[in-house]
N, C-alpha and C positions, 0 to 999 in steps of 0.2 A: 243734859237729856234733852235740849231743844234740836241736835244730829237726828236723833231715832225719829222725830216729829217729820221733821223737815223729810226725809228719808219716805217718810209714810206716805206723806203729804204729795211728795212728787209721785212713788206708784201707784196711790188713789188715781191721778191728775193718768198716768200712762195706761191706765186700764180703762180710764173711761170713753179715754182718743181713739184706743184698741178698740172700744165695741164701738165706737160710733164710727169707723170705718168700718167694722163688720156690717154692722147696719147699711150704710151708702153699698157697699159690694152688695151685699143681697138684692139690695131693690135693683142695683144693675143687671143683676145674674137674672132676676123676674122678668125687666123689662124686655133683655134680648132674649131671655126662650119663650116669652110672648110671643115679640115679632116674627121668631123664627118659625114660630108655630105658626103665624097667619101667611108668613109666604110660604111654606111648604103645604097649608093647604089650599092655595092660590094652586100653585103647582100641579099640585092633583089633582084640581077639580078640571085642568084645563086636559081640553083634546090633547092628544098625541102625534095625530096626523090630519092636514089639510086635506080635507075632501076635495075643495077645487084643485088646487094643486093636483093630487095622486089621478084624478081623473084624467086632468090635462098629458102628463105624460102617459098616459095610458093609451091616448088616443094617440099622440104623435108616435108610440113606439109602434103600436098598430099600421102607421101609414107610414112607416119606415123615416120619418121624419124625425127620430128623438138623437141626436148628436150629443157625445159627452165628450169636452176639453179636456184632455188626457191631464193638461198644465193646470186646468183648473182644477181637478178632483187629487192632482199631490200639493198643490197648494191648500187644499183644505185640511187634504191629512197633515199636513207637515206644521198646519196653523193649529188642528185641534190639539199636536203633540206637544208644542213648544207656546201655543195659547197665546199664538199672533196672527196676526192679520195680514196675511203678504197680498 
């Protein structure tokens, strides 16, 4: 009957370890969710536009001095598609 006790003892230890791992995983998930929420709130509250930059571009367009480099536009487009900085 010792064999049955040994198996049950092992199963109990395994169950305790499993519960401990689940608690650690749950804590980690809660922490990551809280961090994500903090970042999301910060990004959501940030303005989408930079008024000073918009005004500068408007002024330069009105004066006929706004030149856009086609290679710079292409680099930005490719960089955003492939997630690289060219």
